[in-house]
C-alpha positions as CSV (number, residue, x, y, z in Angstrom):
1,M,6.3,1.1,7.2
2,K,6.8,-0.3,3.8
3,D,5.2,1.5,0.8
4,Y,4.3,0.3,-2.6
5,H,7.0,0.0,-5.3
6,I,6.4,2.3,-8.3
7,N,7.7,1.7,-11.8
8,I,8.2,4.6,-14.1
9,F,9.2,4.1,-17.7
10,Y,9.1,5.9,-21.0
11,S,6.6,4.8,-23.6
12,A,7.4,5.9,-27.2
13,E,4.0,4.7,-28.3
14,D,2.3,7.1,-25.8
15,G,4.9,9.8,-26.1
16,G,5.4,10.2,-22.4
17,Y,6.0,8.3,-19.1
18,I,3.9,5.6,-17.5
19,A,4.0,5.0,-13.8
20,D,2.4,1.9,-12.3
21,I,2.2,0.1,-8.9
22,P,2.5,-3.6,-9.5
23,D,0.9,-4.6,-6.2
24,L,-2.3,-2.7,-7.0
25,R,-3.9,-4.2,-10.0
26,H,-4.5,-1.7,-12.8
27,C,-3.1,1.2,-10.8
28,S,-1.2,3.3,-13.3
29,A,-0.9,6.8,-14.7
30,F,0.6,8.9,-17.5
31,G,2.7,12.0,-17.5
32,V,4.7,14.1,-19.9
33,T,7.7,13.9,-17.5
34,P,8.7,11.3,-15.0
35,E,7.7,13.7,-12.2
36,D,4.3,14.2,-13.8
37,A,3.7,10.4,-14.0
38,L,4.8,10.0,-10.3
39,S,2.4,12.7,-9.2
40,E,-0.5,11.2,-11.1
41,V,0.2,7.6,-10.0
42,L,0.2,8.8,-6.3
43,K,-3.3,10.3,-6.9
44,A,-4.3,7.0,-8.6
45,K,-3.0,5.1,-5.6
46,A,-5.0,7.2,-3.2
47,A,-8.2,6.7,-5.3
48,W,-7.5,2.9,-5.6
49,L,-7.1,2.5,-1.9
50,K,-10.2,4.6,-1.1
51,A,-12.3,2.7,-3.5
52,A,-11.1,-0.7,-2.2
53,K,-11.9,0.4,1.4
54,A,-15.3,1.7,0.4
55,A,-16.1,-1.6,-1.3
56,R,-14.6,-3.6,1.5
57,K,-12.2,-5.3,-0.9
58,P,-8.9,-6.7,0.3
59,I,-5.9,-4.4,0.1
60,P,-2.7,-6.3,-0.8
61,P,0.4,-5.6,1.3
62,P,3.4,-4.1,-0.5
63,L,5.3,-7.1,-1.7
64,F,6.7,-6.3,-5.1
65,R,10.5,-5.8,-5.2
66,P,12.1,-5.4,-8.6
67,A,15.2,-7.3,-9.7
68,I,18.2,-5.1,-10.1
69,Y,20.1,-5.6,-13.3
70,Q,23.5,-4.1,-14.2
71,V,24.4,-3.5,-17.8
72,A,28.1,-3.7,-18.3
């Protein structure tokens, strides 16, 4: 089974890490470390999916795949 892609990046403005799931609109979380951000976004994903199911809203399939860039 495919799962949703998760982006994790440092935000100097917020002073920590942001994790988001591009396929699930507005599903994101904050953490002091990348591990914290990942843990929090997994909780947000579970809540997002539960709320969508309860409201009988469509749940998008995992489609997002990031482009891979190499810096020389």
